[in-house]
N, C-alpha and C positions, 0 to 999 in steps of 0.2 A: 588453460586450466591451472597452470602454475600460479598465475597472478591471482586467480580466485582463491586458491588454497592459502596463498600468502595473506590475502585480505582477511580470510576467516581466522587465520592465526593472529593477525594484528587485532582483530575484533575481540577474540578471546582474551588476549593479553591485556588490552586496554580496559575491557569490561571488568576483568578480575582485579586489576590494579585499582581501578576506580572504586570498585565495590569494597575493597579493603579500607579505603579512605572514608567511604560513607559509613562504615561501621561506627564511627564516632557520633553519627546522627541517630536520632530515634528511629528504629525500624518501622514504627507505626506511622511515620510520615508518609511512607510510600506504599503503593501497590506494586506487585511484582514487575509488571511491564514498565511502569514509571521508573522504578528503581534501576532497571536495566539501562534505560536511556540516559539517566543522569550519570550512572556509573561509567558508561562507555564514553560519554562526552567528557567527563572529568579525566578519564584515562588517556584519551586521545590528546586532550589539551596538554597534559603533563608530558606525554611522549614527545609532542612537538617542541616543548620548551627544553627537554633534554637534548634534542637534536640541535636546537639553537645554541645551547651552551657548548656542546661539542664543536660547533662551527666557529664560535667566538674564540675558542681555545686552539683552533687549527687542527682539530682531530676529526674532521668530517670525512671519514672513510669507512670501509666495510666493517672492520673489526670493532672499532669504538661504538659505532651505531648498533651493531649486533649485540655487543655486550650490554649496552643500555637497555635494549628491548629484553634481553635475557634476564637482567636484574628485575625489570618490571614484571616479567613472567613468574619469576620465583617468588617475589613478594606477593603477587596477586593470585597465586595458585589456590589458596583457601577461598578467595573471592570467586574464582571460576567455579569451584565446587558448589558454593552457595548459589551462584547464578544458575547452574544446572538444576538445582532444586526449584528455583523460581520458574524456570522454563518448563520443567516437568509439571508443575502445578498449573501453568497456563495451558499446556497441552491437555491435561486431564479435564480441565474446565471446558475447553473447546469440544472435546470428545463427548462429554456429558451433554452439552447443548445440542450436539448433532444427534445423539441417541434420542433425545426428547423432542426432536423436530417432527412435526406432524405434516404428512404429505397432503396438504390441502391449500387452497388459494389464500395467500397472504402477501399483499403488495410489499410490505416491509421486508418479509423474508426473501421475496424475489429480488428486490433491490440489493439486499445484502449479498445474495448469491452472485448477482451480476457484478457488484463491487469487488468481491473477492477474485472473480475470474478476470475482470478488467485490470485490477492491480497487478495480478500475476503477469498478464500480457505486457502492460506498460513497464513493469519492472524488468521483464525479459528484454524488451527493446532497449531500455537504458543500459542494462548490463552488456548487451551485445555491442552497443555503440562505444563502450569503453575501450574496445579493442581496435577501433578505427583510429588511424593516426591523426593527430591534430592537423586540420586543413587550413586553407587560406582564410576561411571565414572566422576561425577562432584566433582572431588577431592578438588579443591580450595573452592568450596561452603561449603563442609563439614568440611574443615580444618579451614577456617577463614572468608569467606564472610558472612556466616550465623552463624558459630560457635562462632565467637567473639561477634557479637551483642547479641546472646543469653546469653553469660556470662555477658555482660554489663547490660542487663536487670535484670539478677539475682542479680547483685551487685548494681544496681540502679545508676551506674556512668560509665563514660568512663574511662577505666583503661589501663595501659600498662602491658600486660601479660608477665611475666618474661621469659618464655621459648618460646614464640610465637612472633617472631620478626615482623610478618606481622601486628600485632596489633598496630604498630607504623607507618604504612603507612598512607597516606592521606585517610580518610574514608568517604568522602562526600556521595558516593553512598551507603555505608554501613549504613549511618544514615537513609536513606529511607528504607533499609532492616530492620533496627531496628523498625521502625514504622510498617512495615508489620508484623513482628513477634509479636509485641505487640498486634495488633488488630485481626489478623487472621492467624498467623503462616506463614509457608513457602509459601503458595499459594499467599498471598498478597505481600510478598517480591518478589516472581518471577514476579508478575504482574507489579511491579514498573519498572523492567527491560524491560518488554514487552512494557510499556508506552514509554520508551526511544526509542525503535525500531520504534514505531509508529510516534513519533515526528520527528525522522530522515527522514522517508519517506515523511512526510509533508514538512519538510524543503527543501528536494531535489526538490519536486514538485513545491514549491513556488519559489525557485530560478530559476528553468528552465522556468517556465511560465513568469517570470519577464524578463529574459535575453535571453532565447533561444526560445523554443516553447513548447506547451502542449504535443506534441508527443515525444519530447526529454525527457520531464518530466516523462511520462508514461514508456518510455524505461528505464530510469535511475532507477526509483523506483522498477520496476519489476526485473531488473538485480540485484539490491541490495537485495531485499526481497527474491529472489529465490536462493541466494548464500547459500549453505548448512550450513556453520558455522554461518551465520547471523540468519537463521531460528532456528537453535538449541539454540543459545544464547538468542534469544528472549523469550524463555520459561524457562530459568534458571537464578539463581541469581549470575551471573558474573557481572563485571563492565564495560566490554569493550564497550558495546553499550551506556552506560551513558557517558563514556569518549568521544566516537565518536560524540555524540550529541553536547557537548559543544565545542569540537575542530572544528566541522563542522560549527556551528553557529558563532564562532569567525572568522573562515576563510571567511565565506560569508560576515560578517560585514566588514572585512578588504578589501575584493574585492570591496564592494560597497562604501568604503571610497574614492576610486579614479576612479570608473567607474560610472558616473552619470546615475542612472536608468531612464528608460523611464516611463512616466505616461501612464495611460490607453489610452490617446488620442495620444500617440506617440510623445509627445513633451518633450524637456529637461527641467530640473529644471530651474526656473527663474534665471537670472544673479544675482550674489551677494549672492545667497543662498548656493552655493556649499561649501564655506568654513565652514559655519555653519553646513551643513549636514555632512561634513567630520569629524568634531569634535564629532558629535553625534554617527556616526558609529564607530569611534575609541573608544569612551567611551563604547559603547556596546560590541565591540570586547574585550576590557580589562576585562569587567565583565564576559563574557562567558569564556575567557581564565583563569580567576581567579578560577572559579569553576572547570575547567579542571585540573588546578594545584592542586586543592584540592581533586582530585580523584586518581592521579597516578604520580609518579615521572617522568615517561617517557614523560609526557606532557610538560616537559621543552624543548623538541625538537621542537614541533610546536610553542611553545611560542617564542623561539628564531628565528625560521624561519619567523614567521609573523612580528616580530619586524624588521627583516632585510628587508622584503618586504615593510613594511611601510616606512622605511627610504629611500629606493631606489626610491620609487614612489613619496613620498610626500616631501622628503627633509626637514622635519620639526622635529627638536629635541623636540619641545614642544609637538607635537602630539605623537611622539615616547615615550616621558617621561610620558605622560598621560596614554597611553596604558600600559606601563610596570608597572607604579606605581599602577594603579587600580588592575591589575592582581595580583601583588605581595601582596598587602594589603589584598585582598580577600582570597588568599591562605595562608597567614601568620599564622593563628591560628594553623594549623596542624604542620607547621615547628617550630613554637615557642614552642609548646607542646613537640616536640622531643628534642629541645635544653634544655629545663628545665629538662626533665625526663631522656633522654638517652645521652645528651651532643653531639648529632649529628643530625642536621636538616634533613638529608636524611638517617636516620638509616635504615638498617645496612650498607649502601654503603659507599665508600670512607673512609675505615678504616685507610688508610695511612695518610689521612689528619686529621681525627677525631679519633685519637688513644685512646681517653678516653671514647669511646663508651661503654655504660653500658652492661654488660653480653655478651661481644663480645671479639674477639681476632684475631690476625693476621692469625692463622691457620684456624679459622672458616671463616674469610673473603676470604681466598684463596679457601677453599672448596666450598663456596657459588659461587664464581666467576667461578670455574671449572664446577659446576653444570649448571650454566647459559650458559656457552660456549659450552656445549655438544649439544645444539640445533643447527640445521641447518648445514651449510657448513663452511669450513675453511675460515677465513676472516682476516688473518694477514697482516698488512702493510709491513711486511718483505718480503712477496711474492705477490707483486701487481698483477702480471700476473694471478696467480691462483685466487686471490680475485675477479678480474674483471670478469673472466670466470664464477666463481660461482655466482656472482651477476647477470650476464646476464641470467644464466640458472635458477635462483631462481623462476621467475614467472611460468615456466613450472613445476618445482619441487613442487611448491605449489599446482599445479593441479594434478600431477601424482604421487607424492611421498611425501605427506605431513607428513608421519610418521616421517620424519627427523626433522620436525618442531613442534612436539608435544610430550608429554609424551607417553611412550609405551602403557599404558592403555587407553589413550584418542584417539588413532589413529583409527578412524572410518570414514565412508563416510561423516559424518556431520562435520568433521574438514576441509573438502576441501574448497578451495576458488573459483576455476573455472578459466578457461583460457580466458573468454571473456573480462575481464578487460584489460589484456595485448593485446589481439588480436584486439579489437575494437579501442583502443587508438593508436595502432601502425599505423592504417590507416590514422591518422591525419598527419603523416609525409608526406603523398602524397597529401595533400590538400594545395592549394595555399593560401587560406585565412581562418584563424581560428579566431573566436572572441577573443579579448584580454582577457576577463575574463576566457575563456576556457584555454587559454595559461597559465594564472597565476595559475589556479587550477591545471593544469597538472604539472607545475614546482614545486608547493608546495607538491603535492602528490609524485612526483619522489624524491624530497629531503627527505621527510619522509621515503620513501622506502629505500633509501640509508642508512639513519640513523638506520632504523630497522635492515638492514642487518649487519651493523657494530657493533651494540650494543646488540641486543637481538632478535635472530631469532626464536621467538616463533610464531607459526602460528596465534594464536588469536590476537597477537599484531599488525597485519596489519589492524584490524577492524577500528581503529580510522581514517584512511585515505582512507578507501574503499568508503565512500560517495563521496569524491572528484573525485575519478576515475570513480564512477558510473555516475556522472554528465558529465564528459568529454566523457565517453563511450556512454552515451545516445545521446550526440550531434553527435558523430561520426556515430552512427547507423542511425540517422535520417536526417543528413545534406543533403544527396542527394535528399530527398523528396522536398526540397525547389524549386529545378529546375523541378522536376517531377510533383509536386502537390502543386502549390502555394495556392490553396484553398482546405483545407482538405475535403470539401464536394463534390469536383469535381473529376471525374474519369480521369485518365491520363494513357494511354498506358497499360492497364491491362495485356496484354499478353507478352509485350516485356520488356521495361525498368522496369516495376514494379517488375517482377520476379528477375531481377538483383539487383536493389536497395533494394528490400525487404529481401535479404539474411541475413543482420545483425539482422533484427527483427525476422526472423525465428530462428536464433541461440539463441536469448534470449528466444523465445518460447520453443526451445529444452531444454535449461538449466532448465527452469521451469518444463517441463514435466519430466525430469530426476530426479529432486529433489522430486517432488511429488511421482514418482514411488518408490524412495528410502524409503520415510517415510511410505509408505503403504506396501511395499513388502519385504524389507530387514529385516533380524532378528535383535533383539537387541543384545547388547554386551554380550559376554559370557566370564566369567573369565578364564584366561589362555587358550584362544582359538585363533587359528590363522586364523579363517575364516574372510572374509571381512564382516563387520557388520555396524550397524548404532546406534548412541546414541539416536535417536528419532524414535519411532515406533508408529504409530497411533493405530494399533490393540493392542499393549501392553498397551498403555495409557488407551484405552477403557476398557480393561480387568482389569487393576489396579483400575479404578474408579467405575466399576460396580460390581465387586465381593465383597462379605462381608469381606473377608480377603485379598483383593487384594493388599493393601499397604504393609501389613506385609509379604505377600507371595513374592512379588517382591523384597523387601529389603532382605529377608532371602535368596532368590535364587541368587541374584546378588551382594550382599555385604557380603563378607566373615566374617567381624567382627560384623555384626548386631546381630547374636545370642548371642555372648559373651557380647555385650553391653547391650542387653536386660536382660541377666542374672545378670549383675552388677546392673542395675536399679531396679531389683526385689528382690535381695538377699543381698544387702549391706546397711549399714546405710546411711542416706541421706548426711551426711557430711564426709563420708569415701572417701578420695582423691584417685585418680587413676593416675598411670603413664603409658603413652602410648609409647611402643617401636616398632620401624619399621613401624609405622603408626601414622598419626596425625589427622585422621578424627574423631573428637569428637562431632559433632553436635547432634547426637542422644543420647549421654551420659548425663544423668541427675545427674551427680556427678561432684564435682570439679576435675579438671584433669590438668596435666602438660604434655608437650612433653618431653620424657625421653632421646632421643638420644643426646649424648654429642655434636654433631655438631650444634645443634639448639641454644644452649645457654650455658653460663658459670654459670647460676644460680645454677644448681646442681653441687657442687664443687667436681667432680670426681677426679680432680688432687690432692685433699687433702686427698683422701682415699687410704689406702694401702691394704685394704681387704674388703670383703663383709659385715662384721659385722659393720664397720663404716658407710658404705652406708645405711645399714638397720636402724641403729640408727638415722641417719639424716632423712630418710624417715618418720619414726615414729614420730620424733619431729615436722615434718611439716605436720602431719595429713594425710600422704599418706599411705593407707592401702592395696592397690591392684595394680598389674601391669598387663597390657594387652600386650601380644606379638603377633604380626601378622607375623607369620613365612613365609607367602606367599611372603613377601617382604624382607626376609633375603637374603643376597648376595649369600648364598649357594644354593638357589633355583632360584634366579633371573638371575644368570649367564647363559651362553649358555648351552645347554644340555650336551656338551662334558665336561664341567667343573663342573657340578653338583655333589653333594655328591653321590657316587656310592651306599651307603647304603640306600639312599632314592631317587631312580630314578624317582618315581612318585610324589614326593613332600611331604609336611608335613601333608596334609589332611588325617586323619585316622591314622597318625603316629606322633601325636603331642608330646607325651612323649619322644620318641626317638629323634625327631628333637630338642626338648629343650635340651636334654643331649648333642647331637653331635654339635649343632650350637651355644649353649650358655654356658653350663657348662664346656665343654671340650675345650674351645677356647685356642689358643696358643698366649702368649704375643707377639710373634714375628710377628704374622699374623693379629692380631686385635688391634684396638685402645685401649687405657688404660681403657676408660669407659666401654667397653664391657668386658674386663677382670675382672673388679670389679663386674659388674653385674653377670658374670659367677661364680665368687667366692661365691657370695651370694646364688646362686642356688646350687652350689656344697656343700655348708655347710648346705643345707636344711633350710636356714633361710626364704626362700620364698617357699610356698607350693602350689602345683597345686590344683585348685578348680574346674575349668571347662575347657573343651577342645572341639572344634568343628571347622570344615572347615579349619584346619591348624592354628587356633588361640587358644591361651592358656591364661587363667586368673589365676594369682597366688596371694595368700594372703601373704602380707609382714609382717614378724614377727608374734607375737601372735595375739590373738583376739583383735578386735578394742575396745578400752577403751573410745571412744568418746560417749558423752551423747546423740547424735542424735539431733542436733539443728534443723534439718529439713529445712535448707535453703542453697542452693548452693552459694548464694551471700555471706552469712556470712562466709562460709568456705574460700572462695576466699579472703574475706576482712581481714582475720586473718593474713595471712603471705605472700600472693603471689602478692598482688598488689604493684606496684612500687610507692613509695612516692617520690615526688620531692625533 
């Protein structure tokens, strides 16, 4: 309950602060719901940047962050009062519509009632899942989305972690996660992402009511919210929904820059005001896109596409320059930070251009590129025929074979996208007249899909443009009703045309029902299991939250490294550094740690070592006292069953000592990279001694007993040697 109250407070502060800044724009641009979404998104973005500034200054602690939010609250107090007036108007309008509702058969009204009920249930499930601790399946959460902010808070500053290249990504969403961890741990961090999902649904509804119809809005938001991957992400601390919010709002603003919105009376904006409103929408688009660029490098794709659309439609270099300049200025702090620290604004990408990138190399860049290219289907320009065929089949494969678009451990029902986006939008080809704003949204979405296919075919990466396809699909599903039912309260042909034209809505109802069935009936993910399962299980969440040892029990059962991490937290000095091998999920580790695999970074100078003694000496000099090996992810076990070690056919669990010997000590220099050979030599010389083994995971003590005095502060240990200095 505390986390929910804190989220409501953050929402009120952000929406009020953003509303004050929106006062400089013409109030006639917005309708109340639309204004709330833009104001809240603006306030949250600025709140995140304030936390980033505090982190750069080394003031990332309770009181500075609290004072910053307090200043925002005081400035935004008049905005909060204005927001309450808008919300009251929305409530009165909803009550008036309810009073006028006639109790007789109306398919549109029935679907609307179902959509409201279903959205409440889906929202409740996502809200409940926010209180579930991040599990083994949420790899990126435990590796950096929450793990890095935890380190930043311990160090009281935003740092560049030497072996963790993700810490140099644009981290606007992670700044809100930092606030969540500071005040209430992972639950509030998850709730910030849940808030992003809620704002997207409101943005979709507001856009549809303004340009299309309320029924199209309900169809679009229900299609979006019932998409399995959306429901799953709404309850975990990923960033895709945050990115989707800002990209969607920027796109909607660009669309409105050249499509004059109708007023509530159905009249166009007065003559002479269109140019002024265009400038304001372009300004708002630039602001939203700036925050998107501050979340992920891939937002450069929609940034460029919207710039192209603006130029084609408005033919104004001044407006184009305004949009681009504002977006780049807002995003620039993250990219300037990278230039100063890593000598690469988009670290670690484009190594061929930025060959001076810190702690990186050509072989690491090639390895990273190979890892990214393993997702999805072949898309080489050297074979355009195969590329086009694979691209056309990708929507179906996202529905039926999404394991190709996700990490092996993440492939569950909740990674699916669903086929209704493609199916419903395909029907628009057969319509004679499609509203121009729907056409624009469709083209922008298709262009982003093509870019996704050619650049990074990770299933989650389609989320930023799913809201656009949801709007166009919502229109496609409800457009026939304009002919069948001009007045939503009036019945038209309930037995004939209604059944035909209602089929798209029934498909959306079907997807909703299937998703709800999955989260209540399918089992949770099982490690090394081939069964079809789901990452989100309501019974499992209830068990986790209601049993006295629910959280510990779930993590122990489903995360093979958790027992070893807890052993380290309880049995080692607070400043004893840990090196993680074949695993990077360090969120639950309360000790300073590095990623040890040589592919991650050049910070550990394996190439300078000729034996395990030199590596051990380096580790001890840098306060690294323990190593954790997750042998469940060693290539000898992760390969196909036919290629696995015949001496360990059932894996390392229960055979940890033998696995350490065969897979690490006895490695061949011809078969393994140099860094693994050096680590193996240290184990072979008994310089690293086994302390704890369980679930195929081993903890080893590096060298002799720790001589550290026990400063008792994770941040101090990090600050000593591992933080990158400009």
